[in-house]
C-alpha positions in Angstrom: -4.6 -0.5 15.6 -7.9 -2.0 16.2 -7.9 -5.9 17.7 -11.3 -7.5 17.2 -12.5 -10.5 19.0 -15.6 -12.8 18.3 -17.8 -14.8 16.0 -21.4 -13.7 15.3 -24.3 -15.1 13.4 -27.0 -12.7 11.6 -29.1 -12.5 8.4 -28.7 -10.3 5.3 -32.1 -9.0 4.1 -33.1 -9.2 0.4 -31.6 -6.0 -0.3 -28.3 -6.8 1.0 -28.4 -4.9 4.3 -26.2 -6.6 6.9 -27.1 -5.6 10.5 -24.1 -5.3 12.9 -24.3 -7.6 16.0 -24.0 -5.3 19.1 -20.8 -7.0 20.1 -19.0 -5.8 16.8 -20.5 -2.5 17.1 -19.0 -2.1 20.6 -15.7 -2.9 19.4 -15.6 -0.8 16.2 -17.3 2.3 17.9 -14.2 4.4 17.4 -13.8 3.6 13.9 -17.7 4.4 12.7 -17.0 8.0 12.1 -14.2 7.2 9.6 -16.0 4.6 7.7 -15.1 1.1 6.4 -13.8 -0.6 3.4 -15.7 -3.6 2.0 -13.7 -6.1 -0.4 -13.3 -9.6 -1.5 -11.1 -11.8 0.4 -7.9 -12.9 -1.5 -7.8 -16.6 -0.5 -11.5 -17.3 0.3 -15.1 -16.8 -1.0 -15.9 -14.1 1.7 -15.7 -10.6 2.2 -13.6 -8.5 4.5 -14.8 -5.4 6.2 -11.7 -3.3 7.2 -11.7 0.0 9.3 -10.5 3.0 7.2 -7.5 3.5 9.3 -6.5 -0.1 8.7 -7.3 0.2 5.2 -5.1 3.3 4.8 -2.1 1.3 6.1 -2.7 -1.4 3.5 -3.0 1.3 0.7 0.4 3.0 2.0 1.9 -0.7 1.6 0.4 -1.0 -1.8 1.6 2.5 -2.8 5.3 1.2 -2.4 4.8 -1.1 -4.9 6.5 -0.2 -8.5 3.6 -0.1 -10.9 6.0 -0.5 -13.7 6.6 -4.2 -12.6 3.6 -6.0 -14.3 2.9 -8.4 -11.6 2.6 -5.7 -9.0 0.1 -3.9 -11.3 -1.9 -6.9 -11.8 -1.9 -7.8 -8.2 -3.0 -4.3 -7.4 -5.9 -4.4 -9.8 -7.3 -7.7 -8.7 -6.6 -7.0 -4.7 -8.7 -3.7 -5.3 -11.5 -5.3 -7.7 -14.8 -4.7 -6.0 -13.7 -2.4 -3.2 -16.3 -0.3 -1.7 -16.4 2.4 0.9 -19.2 1.7 3.4 -20.9 3.4 6.3 -23.5 2.2 8.8 -27.0 3.3 8.1 -29.3 5.0 10.7 -30.3 1.4 11.8 -26.7 0.0 12.2 -26.7 -1.6 9.1 -23.9 -2.1 6.1 -25.2 -2.5 2.6 -23.3 -5.1 0.7 -23.1 -4.6 -3.2 -24.6 -7.3 -5.1 -21.3 -8.2 -6.9 -19.8 -8.8 -3.5 -22.8 -10.8 -2.5 -22.3 -12.8 -5.5 -18.4 -13.4 -4.9 -19.1 -14.3 -1.3 -22.0 -16.8 -2.4 -24.0 -15.0 0.5 -27.7 -16.3 0.6 -29.4 -15.2 3.9 -27.5 -16.6 7.0 -23.8 -15.1 7.5 -21.2 -15.5 10.0 -19.0 -12.5 11.1 -15.6 -13.6 12.1 -13.0 -11.5 13.7 -9.8 -11.7 11.8 -7.4 -9.8 14.1 -7.9 -6.2 12.6 -10.8 -6.8 10.1 -14.1 -8.7 10.2 -14.7 -11.5 7.6 -18.3 -11.8 6.4 -19.1 -15.5 5.4 -22.1 -17.3 3.9 -22.8 -19.4 7.0 -22.6 -22.9 5.3 -19.3 -21.8 3.6 -17.7 -20.8 6.9 -18.8 -24.1 8.4 -17.0 -25.7 5.6 -14.0 -23.6 6.1 -13.4 -24.2 9.7 -14.2 -28.1 9.5 -10.6 -29.1 9.5 -9.0 -32.1 10.8 -7.8 -31.6 14.3 -4.4 -33.2 13.6 -3.9 -31.1 10.4 -4.7 -27.9 12.5 -2.2 -29.0 15.1 0.6 -29.2 12.7 -0.3 -25.9 11.0 -0.3 -24.1 14.5 2.9 -25.6 15.4 4.4 -24.6 11.9 3.1 -21.1 12.1 3.3 -20.3 15.9 5.8 -22.8 17.1 8.8 -20.4 16.4 7.3 -17.5 18.1 9.4 -16.4 21.4 7.0 -14.8 23.8 9.7 -12.7 25.3 10.2 -10.7 22.3 
């Protein structure tokens, strides 16, 4: 499974083409041939760029849900809404569809932020807003989420 590192700033052109920074290109080089999936984030107004191998794992998990349970069916419909298969063009850019640009409120400047095994694509102003949290609140969150992990396991 791919593990990504880094935060990068770049600009989307007027046609919705996003150039991939060299630091990301190096990390995802092995995944370029397989392609990527671009989708809306579940919790934030940003986009997620998933290598196809990671996306296939997500789809395997979704296919385990019973579609005759209404909440499962509703979740799958919303989760996969707007999903696009994308590839890099000859100039190392990804085309972002207009509906996804609208969802993520992307204007021009964007931040690409690694999120373990996929890349979040944010409008720069919204990204700055999202990470601008109180240090004490984040410390409590970190303790709550990571405080029970045992490094030996």
